[in-house]
N, C-alpha and C positions, 0 to 999 in steps of 0.2 A: 491775381487772386477777387473772388466775387467778396462783392459789398452787399451790404444790407441796401433795403429797397430805402427810399426816404421814407420819415420818420414821422415827417406832417400827413402822407398820404396815408399811411399802416392807420396811423392816432385817427383822422377823420372819418374811412372808412368805416373802425371800428365804432366809431362818434353816432354814426348814421344808425348803425347796427343796435346797437346801446338805446339810443333814444328811440326808436320805436319799441324795445322791450319794456323801457318805462314809459310811453303812451299805454301800454300794453295796460300798467297800474294806474293810471291816472287819468286815463279816458270815461271812467265813470263820476269823476268827481261833481261837473253840472249834474249828473242826474240822482244823485243822493236823495232830496227830498221825493221822488218819483219813485225809486224806491221803496221806502218807507210806508208808503199809502197802497191803492190799489194799482195795479192786481199783484206787487210781490208781495203786500203786506209784511216786508220785515221787520217795520216798526221800531223799536227798540234794540232790536240787534242790528240796525242797519249799519251802524261801526264796524259791522263785522265784513263789510265788501270793500273796505280799505285794510280796517286793521290785520286780516289774515292774512298778508304778506308779512307781517313783521314776525307775527306767530313760525309762518312756514320759514321766516329765513335764521330763527332761534334755532329751530330745529335740525334743519338741512345746514347750516354754515360749517361745520366741521366734516360730515359726510364728502361735502363737496370739496373740500379742500384734497382729504381722496382721492378724490374721482379723477381731480384735476393731473396730481402727481401720478396716477396711474395710466391716465389714457390721454391727458396732456390738455393745457386750458380751449387751445383752438376748436379741439372737437368738443370738448361739454360746452362751447360757446356756439356752435351747430346744433348740437341736441336741445338748447335752449330756444331754437324756432322751433322743436318738433313739442315743447312742453307750449309754446307759445298759439299752435294751429290747434293743439288736441284741448286748452282754454278755450279759441275762439269758438271750437265745435259744443263742447256743453255749452260753452254760454249762449250761442244762439239757440238751443235748446231750451235752455230757461229763460232768452227773450220771447222764444216763441212762444210757448205754455205761459207765460208771466208766472213764471217759480223762482220764488226770493231763493231757496233753500240750495236750490240745483244752480243757484248763482252763484251764490258763496263758494260753492265748490269748483263751480269754472275759475274762479277768482285764485282759489287757493293752489290749482294747475298752475297757472299763469304766473304765480308766484315761484315757482320752481324754476322759472324761466330767469327770474327778476332775481335770487341768488345766484344763481348759475353765474349770470351775467357778473353781477357785483364781484364775485369771486376771481373769476376767473378773467376779467377785462385786464386788470393790473397784471396777471401773472403772464397774458401772452402779450402785453406790450414788453414786458422785462425779456421775453424770448424772441419775439420777432423786430425789438429797435435794437440799433447798436448802441451799448454801454452809455459811452456819452451823450447820447439824447434821450436816454429814458425819461428822466424826470419833465423833459419839454413837450413828451409824447404821452403822457400822464395827465398833464396839465390840461390837454387839448382833450383825452380821456373822458376825466372826470365830471365834464360838464354834462356827460347823460343823462345824469337824473335832473339837473335843471332844467335841460330842454323838452326834456320827456314831459316833465310836469307842465310846463308852462303848452306844448301842443297837444298833449292831453286834455288841459283846461280852457284851451280857447279853440282848439281846430273841432274840436268834436262839437260842439254847439254849434258850430256853421255849418259841419255837413248834417246836423239831425234837423233843423231848420231846411236846407235843400229837400229834405225826402220829408219834409208837410210837419215834423216836430213841433211848429209853433201851434196847431191848430190842438184843440180840446180833447180829450179823452185819450185812448190809448190805440196805437198801430204798431206793432211787432220792428215793422221794417224802419221805422224812427231810430234803432239802438242796433236792430243787423247791421244798417247800414255801415257804422264806426265800426264798426267787429272788421265787417270784411274788409273793408278797405285798410288797414291800419295790418289786417295781416297779410295782403297781397304782396305791401309796402315790406314788412319785416321780410318775408321770403328772397325780395330782390335786393334787399342788404345784407342777409346772410350769403346770397353767391358770390355779394362782392367781397363779401371775408375769405368766403372758399380760395376765390382765386389770385387776391391781390397781398390776403397779408399770408408771408412765406419766405423763409430766410434762405439765403443760398446755400448750395451743396456745401464747401467747403465748412462753413459756418454749422452747417447744419449736423455734418458730422464728427465735429469737436463740442458741438452739443450732446450727441449721442452717447461718445465716447465718453463726456463729462458724468452724464446721467449714469450710466451704467459705475462707473468705479464709484460715484453715489451708492447705487442701490447694492453694493458688493461691498462698502467699508463699514465700519459700524452703527448698528441703527441704535434706537434706545433715546437718542437726544431731546426726545420732546420736552424734558424739565425745561431745557435752555429758553424753551415759548412762556413760562411761567416761573422763570428766576425774577429774583427783587426788581432789578432793572425791567423787566419788560413789562413786571407788573406794576410797578411808577407810570410807565408807558401808557399803557392799556387804561388806568385810572386814569388819563387826564383824556386817553381818547371818549371816555365813558362820561365825562364831564363834559364833555364839548357838545356831542350829542343831547344831552340832557338841555343844557341851556340852550338851544339852539333848537330845540321842540319845544321848550315852552315858550320861549318868543314868537315862534311860529302860529301857536295854537293861543295863544293868547293875547297880542299884541290887536288882533284886528277887534275882540271885545270889549278892549281896555280903550279902544278908540270911537268906537261906536258907542259906547258908557260916555264917553266925553265929548258926544256929538257929533262925529267924523259921520259921513256917509259912507254906506258897507261897502260901495266898491273902492273908495278911496283908500278906506283903511285895511281893505284885503292887499291893493295894492302897496303900500308902506309894508307891510309884512313880507311880501315876497320879492319887494327889491333888492332884498342882497343876494335873493337867489341869481336874479335876473342880470346882477352885475359879478356875476362868479365868472360869466365870459370874459371881464377883463381878469379878476385876479387870477383862477386856476390859472390859463397858460402863461397868468407873468409870473407865477411861484414858479410853478414848474419849469420855467427857464431860467429863473434865478438861479434854481438848484443846481442847473448843467453846469452855469456861468460859471457859481462860486463854490458849490461844496457845503455851504454854510447850511446842514441842515439845522442845526439846532436853533441857530439864531431867526430864523427864516420860519420855522413852526412858531416859536416862541415871539414873533413879532406879530404875526396873523392871528395867534391865539391871545395875546395879553390886550387888544382891543375888545375881545367878545363881550367879559365882563359890563365894561361902561356903556356900550351901546344896548346892552341888552336891558341895563337899567335905565338909559331913559326910552328905550322905545314901550318900559312899560310902567309910565310915570311920568311923562312927558309927551302931553299934546302940543305942543306949542312946535315953530318951524324946528326946531333944534333935533326933533324926531327925523328927519328928510335926512340932517347931516351925520347923524346916528346910523340910519340905514343905509347910506353910502360909504362910511367909513366901513360898518358891518360887511357887506357887499364888497369892498374894494381890496380890502386888506382881512376881514377875516373870513371872507368865503375862501382865501388862500389856504388856510389852516387842512380840509382834505386831503387835497392833492399832496401837502408834507405831511401830512398824518402817513399818507400810502410810502411816501418816496422814503421817509425817516424809518419804518417799520422794517424795512431791506438791511438795516443796517442796527437796530434793534437785535434783532433774529440773528445775524451773522451769519448763518449757514443758508448757501443754496438749495440742499438739500430739504431744508424744514420750510421751506418760503410759500408750497399749495398747502400742508398742513396752516402756517401761519395765518396767509391770508386769509382762511376759513376762523381762523380765532380772532383775529381784525373783526371780521365781517359779523363774527355773533357777538361781541363785544359792544360794534357800532348797532346794531340791532338790541341789544338790551339799555343801552343806552338811550335811545330813543323809545323804547318804552317805558323805562324811568320818567323820563322827561314829561309824558302823558298822565302816568303814573303818581308821580309824586308833587305837579304844578298842583293839583286843588287840595291838598293837605296846606298849603302854605296861603292860597287863597281864601280859605274856609270855607262856610254855606254859603253867605252873602258876597256875591261876585259884583254886585254894584257898589261895595261900597272900595272906594279908589284909595284909601289907608292895605287894604287888603292886597291889590295890586302893589303897592310898597313894601309890601314884607316879602312875597313873590320875588321882586327885582331883587331887593337886598341878598336874599338867598341865591339866587343868580351869579351875582356879580361874586359874591365868595366863592361858591364852587368853580365858578369860572379861574377865578383868580386862584386857586387852590391847584386847577388844573393846569394854568401856566405855567407854576413853580415845576409841577409834573414832569413837563416837558425840559424846563428848564434843568433841571438834575438827571435827568437821563442820559445814560452812555450811551452815547453812538461809535460803533467799532469800522470807522473807513475814516481815512484823509482828512481833509480840515471840519468837518462836523461839530467836533471839539472843540472849537476855536472859538 
């Protein structure tokens, strides 16, 4: 009998492709101030260069799930390459012209690639990896955003400088070079996905028969994605993303106001993301080994509230401890939410749409994290007491989220133990 390919190989190939797609999103972060001024003149609208991705994600999350169900997750991942290339071409035009409006349009097109990858990556893992290795493979795959943000934020300035970007003035070649280099590497990794990410013939036939049976069976079960149990779980996922964005956005500001160097303050806030390199594969592996979905997602989530409180109120050495715990334990939560969602939904025929719902909620949670936090901070962000109010609010919301995942019912095996 033919066997599935090595799950680590498939996960790494998909991780490489996903990382480059995420790099397309984060490659602009070193240039935000440049885009605000001449010649792009985006001014106060410069935030749209990044936030357009969340906007596109909210609009396209559920339609992307439908596309994955109809055409298959691998085909949609390859389609993501097309949007990366089209977005790159439009971006090159914007950079050559120094046109901010066209630049935002190019970012919206690249945003389609990101939401395609976000939703179809986990679906592809579930399809092309042996069932008893899905947790481990998802843990590896889930690093794509973290790695993409690091590559985009650190490698882009190096490429920029290599083409003369440290000089005064404006030259389109400084910006064009990273855009072209990333697009070419994305093509290479997409080809690897096409060649390597496959399933054996016998398994493929069984999957096709199962899909045909599901298609021929009763429809109209979408209410199962929004029953009371699923809604409780999705509330937890919303609160996780909300609290995470509050920490990422405002920890650097708090620390800078406390006298920290800007670079060090930024590193502290991103340290949990870097440490996800440990926690994501670890929690994925533990999922496969133990099947304790409820226990693992609760352990990962319960540390988020206290760590967030420390990172928004304390400027002493304890903040490093909180950042490490957040990264090594708390950042296991995203992969656990993806793995658990399969068993909350409990119906394979709904997973494509279900993944769209999960990622829609993720986008909404991240939007709320950006939108709600200023209400807790008030008009005077220089007042440490206001950060204390935000920290307590995030602590309470994270604890509520932890309770949500604890009381959720997971419809398989040992995970309710």
